[in-house]
Structure formats: C-alpha cells, structure tokens
N, C-alpha and C positions, 0 to 999 in steps of 0.2 A: 800460492797457498795449496798448501797440501790438505791440512784438514778442510772438512766441507763445513760450511756455516749452517750452524743449528737455525731452523727457520719454523716459524709458528705463521699461520694463517687465520687471520681473525675476521670474519664475516657473517652476518645473520642469514644468507642464503647461501643455502647448501650448494646450489648450483656453481655459484661465484667461486665457493671454497674448492669444487672438484675442478673447475675450469683452471684455477690459479696453480691447483697441485699438478696439474696435468701439463700446465706450461713448464713449470718447475722441473718436473720429471724427464720432459722431452728436450729443452732448451738450455738449463741451467744446471749444469754437472757441479757446479761448485756450492750448490745449496742440498741440504738434506731436510725435508718436511718432519720435524718430531712432534708436532700438534698442531691440533685446529680447534677453535671456540667460535660460537654463535653469538656471545654476547660479553659484556664487560666482567661480568663476575666468572665465568668460566675462563676468560682470556688472563685474570689476575692469577687464576689457579695454575694455568698450564705454564705461565710465564716464570713463576716461582717455582714449580716444579723442573721445568725444561732448561730455564736458565739460557734462554734462546741468544744468537747472535742478530738475528734480524727478524722483525715482526711486519708482516703484510696486513694493515691496520684498517679497515672499514671505518670511515668517518662517521657515518650516521647507521646506529643500532638501536633496537628497542631497549627501552631501561638504560639509556646510557649512551653517548657517543664516543668515538676513538679517543676523544681528547679527555674525556672522564677518565678512562684507562691511564693514560698518560700521567694524571695528576698524581695517582698512587704510585707512581716509582721515580720521586725525584731525583734519584741518581741512577741513570738509565744506562747499563751495560749493553744495551741491544741498539741498534739503528732500525730504524721505522722508515717505511715506503707506505703512503696514504694511498686508500683506493677509494676515490671518491667521484660524485656525479660532477658535471661542470658548472651546473648552477646552483652548485652548493652553497651557503653563506660564508663558509669559511675558506673558499678558494681564494679569495684576495691575500687573505693572511698567510696562507701557504705559500703563496708566490712570494709575497713580502719577505718572508723567511727563508726562501730558497731550501724549501724542504723538499726531498723527493716525493713525488706523487704520481699516479696513475689515474687517468680518467675512465669511468665506465662509458661504453663499453672496453673493454680491455684490449689495446692494439699490443701484438705479442712482440714488435720491434721496440716500441718505446716501454715495455715491460722489461726486454732484455736489457736495453741500454741504462734501467733505474739499477738493476740488478750489478751490472757491471761497476757503475759508479761506487757503489757500496763494498763490492768485493776490492776496489782498489783502494779506498778508503781505508779498510781494514787492514789490507794487508802492509799501509803505509803506516798505521797505527795512528791515525789522524783523528782527533775529537771534534772535528769540524760539524759533522752531521748532530752530534749531541748539543753543540752549542745554537746550532739552528732550531734544534727543537725547544731550547729554553727561549729563544728570542720569539719562535712560534707561538707559545703559550704566553708570553707578555703581548705580542699582537693582537690575540684572542681577546685578553683583558681590554684591550683600548680601542676604541672605535673612533676614527679610523685607526689601522695599524702605525704603530709608532716607531718602529726601525724597519728599515730597507736594508736586505741584505744583497751588496754587492760582491760578484768574484773579481779578485785582484790577483796579480802575480804570486803575492805571498799565501794567498787562501781566500778570505772571506772577511770583508769588512761589514758592519751595521751602522747604517747612519740614521739618524734623526731627519728625514724628509725638509723639516724647519731649517736645517742647517744647510741644504743646499741652493745655491745661487741659481745656476743653470747647468744645463747638459747639453753638449755640444756634439753633434755625429762627425766620427772619423771614418768614413766607409764602414765597414761592418763592427768599429769601435765607436764606444762613447766615452767621452771626457767630461767628467764632474767636475764642477767650479764650486768650493765650497766657500762658506763664510768667514774661516779662518785663514785664507789665503793658499789654501791648500787645492792641488787639483789631481784627481785622479784618474787613470785611464782604465777601462772596463771592456770586456771583450763582449758585448751585448750591443746589439741593434737598439739604436733611439725609441723604437718604434715600440719597443718592450717595455720602457719607462714610460713612456706616454701613456700606455695603457694601464699600468700600476698608478700612477701620479695625476691621472688627467682628473680625477675628483679631487685633487689636493692642493687647488690653485696654482697649477701648473697648466701652462698655456703653449701649444705648438705652434710658435709664430713664424715659423718657417720650416722648411724640408728638414733644415741641419739643425735647429735649435729648439729646446724645450727650456723654459724659462718659469721661475717661480715669482708669481705675482707680487708676493712679498717685497723683492727686492729691486722693483721697477722703480727709477727715479724719474724719469719723464719720457712722454712721445713726443717724438720730433716729425711733423708732416712732410717737409722738404725733401729733396733728392730720393722721393719715391716713399718716405716713411721707414723711421727705426726708431729703435727703444734705447734709451740709455739705462744701465743697470746701476747701482749703487756701488759696485766695484769698478766702475768706470769702462765697462765692456760695453760696446755697441752693437745691437742685434737688429739684424734686418726683419722686417715685417712684409710678408708675401702680399701681394696686392689683394690677393681674395680672402685674407686672414684680418685686414686692418679693421674693418666693421667689426667684426666678432670678437677681435683685441679688445676695442673701446668697450663693448656691452660687458665683457668680463670684467674689464678694469671697474667699470660702473658699479658691476654687483660686487665686488671685492671687499671684504670686511676687514682686512688686515691681520 
C-alpha cells in the first residue's frame, strides 16, 4: 500500500492520545494521524471533516461512549480499533464480535499487530471489519451477546451460540458441530471459546470437549462416565468434572 491510512485518535485522556500518536509515529509508517478528539462530539466533527481510513476509539468517555459515536455513522467507511480497559462491560461483546481492540495500558506489540491486520484488510479491500462492527452493535443491544464471530478459511462466520451443539479441540484448532449437521474448523484453541461461552450453558466436560447443555440427551455412569448428545455423539466426562457436570445439569433451565 503506497498511500498512508488517514488516522484519527479519539480518547478523553490527552496523555493517551499523545502516547498513541507517538507509537504511530515511531512504529507504524503506514499510518498518518490527521486528527484527534477528546469526546464524541469532537470526534464526529473530525471524522466528517477528515474522512479517515482508521479510527482508534476509546470505549469510555465523558458525555458518551465510543459506541455512541459509531451509531452516528451507519455506513462506516473507516475501520476501528477500540482502546479499552480489560474490565469494561463491553469487552465480552467486543470479543464475541472479533473486532480489533487494544487493552489499556497499551502494549506496543499488540498495537502494531492490530494495525497490521487493518493495513492488510484494507489492501485486500475486505469488508470483514465493518461486518464485525455491525455484529458488535447487535451484540451490545442483546444481553448476553447473540452472535459469535469465528474465523474460517473463507473469512469470518457469525453463529448464534444456540445453534452450536459442541466444540471439540484438535490440537491448536477447534471443530464446531452445529445443529444443521454442519461442522466448521476454526484456527483457535478451545480455551478461548470456553472463556466466551462459559456463561452461556456451555460446559467443559473434558480437556478436548466443550458442550452445549441444551443438546445433552443423557448421562451414562458406566465405563468411566460419558454424555450422549442429541446428534448421537458420545462425549467423555473427566473424572474430576462429573459432579460439576451433574450440578450444571440440575441448574440448567433449557
């Protein structure tokens, strides 16, 4: 890419703006900062004026959040990298939507990696990030988030967690088994999906298996204990997870 990406930094903390601008100046030669803003109102004005390619966007600001800003741009021509604190209420929705974000305090290597992804995406003229932003806005309106973004060989697919029967680890990959008899290979560890889906009636019955309790048909105690799912699959239960599984099933509302 020959042309530098026009970049805007939106953060209510001037020190944070200065730090991000300094990282861009030193490590990100593909970016050019064309404006900054300290709140939503200023950011809207700067975006309309500068027509940026990329916006670094603080999630929590006085008089409105970064999401309030995005609502004002239904058709986004720019990419977004969120800047957020780990304990922010929206972090789950951001992860569910597979939108780029950087945690405060900012790690320079993570910053460079996020920028590289945007530069690559724009060079390929992909609309993947903008679809992720649309999914994010949907997920923010629903509690818990309603669409899970998973990276596939073709790009990104957005699934309703209710349609996932189970997920099975395959080394550093994960197989998704869906209720329409489809299965999808995803280049992420099972642990990442356990963290996202652990409060959504998904249970890690075994080191290699994360199951949706909605699709449990029965539990068989013999032969060490195993679970039969509604799709006919048989899932082992680790010895130290049996009692916890039964507790979860007893609490499961369906």
